C-alpha positions as CSV (number, residue, x, y, z in Angstrom):
1,M,23.4,11.2,19.0
2,A,19.8,10.1,19.5
3,S,18.9,6.5,18.9
4,T,15.7,5.1,17.4
5,M,13.2,3.5,19.7
6,Y,9.8,1.9,19.1
7,L,6.7,2.2,21.3
8,L,4.2,-0.6,21.0
9,S,0.8,0.3,22.5
10,E,-2.4,-1.7,22.7
11,F,-5.9,-0.1,22.3
12,R,-9.4,-1.6,22.4
13,D,-11.2,1.2,20.8
14,K,-10.6,2.6,17.3
15,E,-11.7,6.1,18.4
16,A,-8.9,6.1,21.0
17,V,-6.4,5.0,18.3
18,A,-7.6,7.8,16.0
19,G,-7.2,10.3,18.9
20,A,-3.7,8.9,19.6
21,I,-2.7,9.2,15.9
22,H,-4.0,12.8,15.7
23,S,-2.1,13.7,18.9
24,L,1.1,12.1,17.7
25,R,0.9,13.9,14.3
26,A,0.3,17.2,16.1
27,S,3.4,16.6,18.2
28,G,5.5,16.1,15.1
29,V,5.5,12.3,14.5
30,G,5.3,11.6,10.7
31,D,2.8,9.2,9.1
32,S,5.7,7.0,8.0
33,D,6.7,6.5,11.7
34,I,3.2,5.2,12.6
35,D,2.1,1.6,11.9
36,L,-1.1,-0.1,12.8
37,F,-1.6,-3.8,13.5
38,S,-4.9,-5.6,14.0
39,E,-6.4,-9.1,13.4
40,E,-9.2,-7.4,11.4
41,P,-9.2,-4.4,9.1
42,V,-9.7,-1.1,10.9
43,E,-11.5,1.6,9.0
44,F,-11.0,5.2,10.0
45,K,-12.6,8.4,9.0
46,R,-10.8,10.3,6.2
47,G,-7.8,12.2,7.5
48,V,-6.8,9.9,10.4
49,L,-4.1,7.7,8.8
50,D,-4.3,8.5,5.1
51,R,-1.7,6.9,2.9
52,P,-2.1,8.1,-0.6
53,S,-2.3,5.4,-3.3
54,Q,-1.6,5.5,-7.0
55,M,-3.1,2.1,-7.6
56,S,-5.8,3.4,-10.0
57,L,-3.2,5.2,-12.1
58,A,-1.1,2.0,-12.1
59,A,-4.1,-0.1,-13.3
60,V,-4.9,2.3,-16.1
61,L,-1.3,2.6,-17.3
62,G,-0.9,-1.2,-17.1
63,A,-4.0,-1.6,-19.2
64,I,-2.9,0.9,-21.8
65,V,0.6,-0.5,-22.0
66,L,-0.3,-4.2,-22.4
67,G,-3.3,-3.5,-24.6
68,G,-1.3,-1.3,-26.9
69,A,1.6,-3.8,-27.0
70,A,-0.8,-6.6,-27.9
71,T,-2.4,-4.6,-30.7
72,A,1.0,-3.5,-32.0
73,F,2.2,-7.1,-31.9
74,V,-0.9,-8.4,-33.8
75,R,-0.4,-5.6,-36.4
76,F,3.3,-6.4,-36.8
77,A,2.5,-10.1,-37.1
78,Q,-0.2,-9.6,-39.8
79,Y,2.0,-7.3,-41.9
80,N,5.1,-9.4,-41.4
81,Y,3.6,-12.6,-42.5
82,A,2.1,-11.9,-46.0
83,V,-1.3,-13.6,-46.4
84,N,-3.6,-13.1,-49.4
85,T,-6.7,-11.5,-47.9
86,G,-8.7,-11.3,-51.1
87,G,-9.0,-7.6,-51.1
88,M,-9.8,-7.2,-47.5
89,P,-7.5,-5.1,-45.2
90,T,-4.4,-6.9,-43.8
91,F,-5.0,-5.5,-40.4
92,S,-8.3,-4.6,-38.9
93,F,-9.1,-3.4,-35.4
94,W,-12.4,-5.4,-35.6
95,G,-10.5,-8.6,-36.1
96,T,-8.1,-7.9,-33.2
97,G,-10.7,-6.5,-30.8
98,V,-10.9,-9.6,-28.6
99,I,-7.2,-9.9,-28.3
100,T,-6.9,-6.2,-27.5
101,Y,-9.7,-6.3,-24.9
102,E,-8.4,-9.4,-23.1
103,M,-4.8,-8.1,-23.0
104,T,-6.0,-4.7,-21.8
105,M,-7.8,-6.4,-18.9
106,L,-4.8,-8.6,-18.2
107,G,-2.6,-5.5,-18.0
108,A,-5.0,-3.8,-15.6
109,V,-5.1,-6.9,-13.3
110,L,-1.4,-7.5,-13.3
111,A,-0.5,-3.9,-12.6
112,T,-3.0,-3.8,-9.8
113,F,-1.6,-7.0,-8.3
114,V,2.0,-5.9,-8.5
115,F,1.2,-2.4,-7.2
116,F,-0.7,-4.1,-4.3
117,L,2.3,-6.1,-3.4
118,W,4.5,-3.0,-3.6
119,E,2.2,-0.8,-1.4
120,S,1.8,-3.6,1.2
121,G,5.6,-3.8,1.5
122,L,5.9,-7.4,0.5
123,I,8.3,-6.7,-2.5
124,R,10.1,-3.6,-1.4
125,K,12.8,-3.0,1.2
126,R,11.3,-2.5,4.6
127,D,12.7,-1.7,8.0
128,K,13.6,-5.1,9.1
129,T,14.8,-3.9,12.5
130,A,11.3,-2.8,13.6
131,P,9.8,-5.1,16.2
132,V,6.5,-6.7,15.2
133,P,3.9,-6.8,18.0
134,V,1.9,-9.9,18.9
135,V,-1.7,-8.7,18.5
136,P,-4.1,-10.1,21.1
137,P,-7.7,-10.8,19.9
138,E,-9.9,-7.6,19.6
139,C,-6.9,-5.3,20.2
140,I,-5.4,-2.7,17.9
141,C,-1.6,-2.3,18.2
142,L,0.0,1.0,17.4
143,R,3.7,1.0,16.7
144,V,5.5,4.4,16.8
145,R,9.1,5.0,15.8
146,C,10.7,7.9,17.6
147,V,14.1,9.1,18.7
148,S,15.0,8.4,22.3
149,G,14.5,12.0,23.3
150,D,10.8,11.9,22.3
151,V,10.0,8.6,24.0
152,V,8.6,10.2,27.2
153,K,6.4,12.6,25.3
154,A,5.1,10.0,22.9
155,T,4.4,7.6,25.8
156,A,2.4,10.3,27.6
157,I,0.4,10.9,24.5
158,L,-0.4,7.2,24.0
159,Q,-1.4,6.8,27.7
160,E,-3.6,9.9,27.6
161,S,-5.3,8.7,24.5
162,G,-6.4,5.5,26.2
163,A,-3.7,2.9,25.6
164,I,-4.1,-0.2,27.7
165,S,-0.3,-0.7,27.7
166,V,2.7,1.0,26.2
167,E,5.9,-0.9,25.8
168,K,9.3,0.5,24.8
169,K,11.4,-1.7,22.4
170,A,14.8,-1.2,20.8
171,P,15.3,-2.0,17.2
172,L,16.1,-5.7,16.5
């Protein structure tokens, strides 16, 4: 039975990291097995380490749900509490426009915030056994999860790509 190992490698150049990621993916390492750590955001060209996001869909759905619920609540309240309107309509979209708008925006903001927390891994179960590297200044650390049989191959790929150091770690 093969056990899981982690390789922690340090790079100084983002092009070298991109090359390492491409080589690792070509050798069969999945995107979910590769993690990147840096003191500053690292921006890669499209296709290097793409992680698809559904945040825009979540924002739109949050806006529709909360805006629709607010409008439905206002309509319910206006029809449930009988007020003499003097011949004017009991419910009017013009009268509830500000409430609908503000609650729609609140729904979009809240959905975006919650989805951000979810995608960043702060509110979902993560692999708590994975070692977290100490990131030196101006370094980019690449953590690769692989089975013990592939450690030699992955280490060679990382060193050929320009890694300053490659360290083998067992899960915590």
